[in-house]
N, C-alpha and C positions, 0 to 999 in steps of 0.2 A: 256455191257457199259447202256441196258435198264433194266436190274435186276441192276446193282449197284444204280443207281440213285431209283430206286422202294426200295432198303436197305436203301438208304440217306433219303428218305422222310416217311418209316416208323421214321427211328429216332428222325426225327424232331418235328415229331408228339409225340413222345412217351417225346419228350423232354419238350414240349410244355404242357401237360399235367401233369407232374412232378412240373414246376414250379405254375400252378398253383394251385395243391394240397398244395402245400408249400407256396401259401401266402395266400391262404384260412386259412392254420394253423398261420401263422404269427397272421392276421387280430383278427382270435378266442384267441389267445394268451393273444394280446394287449392287448382285452377287457375287460378280464379275471385280468391280471395285473393291469388294470385303471392306476391309478399314482404313484403305488408303483416306487421307485427307481428314480422320479424324479430329484432328487435333484442335483446342479450345484459342478464337482468335482473342489477344488480346489488345482491349480500347482504352487509348487515353486518352481524356479529354483535362484540358488546363480552362478553368472553371474561370481567373484570373477573364480572360478577353472576351468570356462572354456577357460574366458584370460589367467588363470596363465598357462593352459593346454598348449594351441596354443603358446604361448610364448616360453615355453620350447621344443615344436616341434619342433620350426622354428632357435633355437638354436640348437639344437642340428643335425640339415638338413644343420647347414653352418658352422657345426665345422669337422675338419678331423677325418677319422676313431679312428686317436691313442689317439685323444685327449678327444672322449664318454666317456671313465671310469671317467677319472676326474671330467666330465662336471657333468654325472650323480650323480657322489658323492658330488657335490657343490649343487646341488639341495637335497639330502637327508638331507644338513647339515645348508639347508633353512626351511627345512621341519621343523628342528628338533629345530632350534633358536625359529621358531616363534610359536611352540607348549610350549615352557619354557616362549613364553612371555605370553601366553594367561594362564598357571597358575599363573605366577609371578603376573596379575592384578586379583586374588582373584573374580576370575567368572565374573568380570565387561565387560569383552569384549571390543571388540570396536562397536562402533556406528552402526545401521544399518539404510540403504537406504532401502527401500521398492519403488519397480517401478515398475506403472500400464502404463495404455496403454488407450488412446481412441480415435477411428478412427470414428470422427462422420457423420451420412448422413441427408441427409434435414430434417428427422424426430427425431432426436438424438436417435432412436431404442437403441442401444448400454449403454442407463441411466440405464436401470434396473440392468445389470450385474456390472459397475460402482462403483451403488451404493452398492452393499454387498459387493467389495473389499475394496471398502470404511471401510463401517462399521467392514471386518476384518481386517485392517490394526490397524485401532483405538481400537479395543481391544486387540491387538499382541504389538504393538507400545511401545517404553518406552521413558523415557527421553531423549533427546539428539538425535533421531533418526530422520530423514528425508524422504519425501516420493517425489517422482519424478515423475513429467507424464507427460508422450510422447503423446501431444496433436496435433491432425491432424483432422481440418472440416472450411469447408469454411460454415460453418452458418447454416439457417433452419428454420422452424416455431419456435417462438417467445416463445408459454408457452414450449416446447419441451427443448428448450436446455435453461429457464428460470430454468428448476429445473435441470440440467445438471449442472448448475450453482450454484444451493445451493447443490447440493449433495459436490463438490468439496469445498465449503465453509466452510463442516462440519471439513475437514481435518485443517482448521486454527483454528477454534475452540475449536478443540480440542488439541489446545497450541502444533501443530506439523509443524515443518518447512517444509512448501511446494515450491518447485519449476517445475516449469511449460516449458517443450522442444518444442521448433515447430520447426519442421526439414523444413516441407513444409507451412502450412497456415495455420493461426487461426484470422480467417475474421470474420466479426458481430458474429453467437453464438458463434464461436468456438473464439474470443477476447471476449465475454462475458464471458468466462469460465475459460477462461487462464487470468486473471487479476485479478482475487481472489486470486492467488498464490501471496507469499511473494515475489518470483523472478520469472521473468521470461528472459528465453535466447531462440534465437530465430538463427540459421543456417541468413550467410550474405545475401542469396539471397531469404530468407521464404519470405510468403505475411503475413501481419499484418492489421490489423484496420478494416475499413467498419460497422464504427458506424454509422448506419443510417440503415431504415427501407423502406422496398419495400414491395408494392401488385400490382396484375395487375390484372380486371375481364375483359373477352371479354364479346361482349355485339352481340347479332347479333339481337336485337329487328327489325331493321330497312327491316334486311332479311324477317324475316318472315311477318312484316307488307306488306310487298312488293307480300307476295306471300298470301294474305287474311289472314295468320292466327294469331288469338288473344292468347296472354296467358295472366290469371289473377294472379297475386301477392296479396292474402291477406294473410293477419298479425294484429297482436293485440298486439300494442306498436308502438308510434309514431318511434319507429328508429329499429326495429326488423328487416328489412329488407333496409341496404341505399341504395346498390347497387346491381342489379341483372345481370344474364347474358340473361335471354332472355325477361324479361320486359322493359317496357322504365324507364330509370333512370331520376331523375329529379335534379337540381341543388342543391337544398335542402341536399337528400342522399348524392352528392359527396360533397358536404361542412362538412357535417358530418365523412363521411369514412376519409376524411383528417385531418381533428380533433382528431379521432383517433388515426390516422396515429401517427399525432403532440406528443400526451399521450405516447403514444411508444415512442416513439424517447428521452422525456423527463425523463421514466422511463429509458430507456436503460444510459442515459446520467450520472443518479444520481448513478446507479448501479456502473459505468469505476471509476465516481468520486470520489466514498467513498475509494472506493481501491486503487486507487493511486492518491492520491490527491494533488498531484505537477504537474498532467496533466493539461495542458490548451485547458477544455475538449470542450471549444466554440469552438476552432480554429482545434482540432482533430474530432468533432465528426461531421464532413461532408457528410460520407459513402465516404472517397478514403479510398485508402489500399496505402502500404507503403511497401518497402523490407525491411528484417533487417539492413540493416546501417541507413536507412533515419527512420525506427522505433525505432534505439537509440540514436537518436540525437532527436525525437520530447518526447522520454518517455515513448513509449509504453510498452518499454524492459527495461533490465539490463545489458544485456551484451548480445553479440553476440555469437556464436561458438554451435556445433550441440552437440545432444543429446548421443552419443557415446564417443564423447572428454569429456563431462561433467562427465558422466561417468566411465570413466576409469580413469578420476585423483579423483573422489571419490572412487575407489576401492584402492587407496592408505593410506589411513586412514579410513576405512566402508566396511562393507560386504554388497554388493549388493545383494537384493534379488527381482526379478523379481513375481509378484502375477497377477494368470491369472484364473477367473473363468470358464472354458469349459463345457458348459450347457452339457446333458448326450445324450449317442445314442441311443435310440428307437430301442427295440429286432427288431423291423420293418425294421427301417434305416438297422441296421447289416446286419439279414439277405436277404435284398434285395439287398445290394452290392456285399453280396456271393452270391446271385444264378443271379445279373447282369454280376458278375465278369464270374463267370461259363458259362454263354451265351454265353460270348464275347468268350473265351476258344475256346466253342466248335464250335461255326462257322469258327471260325479261322481254327480250325482243319480241319474242314470239306471241308473250300476252298483249302487248301494247301492239300487233301487226291484230289478232284477234278479237281487241276491242275497236281497231279503225274500221275492221272489218263490218261492223254490225250499223257505219253509217253510208257504207258504198251501196250506190244504183245498181240494181240489177235488172 
């Protein structure tokens, strides 16, 4: 048993040495390559094909074995008729629905990728096409979502019909984006609204003062720092901070009112949220329904293509995952051998 443990320890030492050598090689190669090959990869997925394939598989599964050949022949006739219809349109083809996804965090960190996807769609789209954005966000930083909303506005400025589908939530900055679409659809219990602004700043000045700790806050400019975490806040600073919040709120209301003029903006810009059916009554959305239901409906007359930019995996990441997987398998194998050795007769 002692010899076996010694051999296993030597194996682990050799394995760790190999990992270090590979890791060093990855770092060196990464430095040499620099930013080469850093472009994102554009992935396109035609959803009609997947939907049709699933429909046919389910129909075949539900058909008795004796009728499956007839069903397959019917599918072939469908394909043939579809091909002839395409030729008869003299290259015009069906309109295209371009599908984009935006899942926002507090910093709207996906805005850069979203902007590139929008640029690609604007460059490729033709008259009669539509852009559908599946949007999910509870909002976040004002400037971050202001930029994301401006990027989505580019679709309307380019003359493309735009539909935003909200399955779960489009609140605050999320609704700031959604209202820029020609049409907003929401699931019955999706959360929308929250047209308001919030800020909170902790202050520990009294705690520091109790322990005889002084904090000097030095500024150049009367309102360079209105509220602070460590220093003593003044009534003037609070008033200025509140005034800035009101200014931001007015900009938010103006943005929504311009894009949805039928809204009673003063009635809905209270910071409240509403579920889909309530949001429909108040004019925040135009229709109820899930994104999947809408896309299936559009597939009847249009080609639906999902557009997605995927960041490249750097060589270090690819090799790191390979090494990690190798180590995991080796350790599992070692554990199996160790466990099996307990049953070996000596």
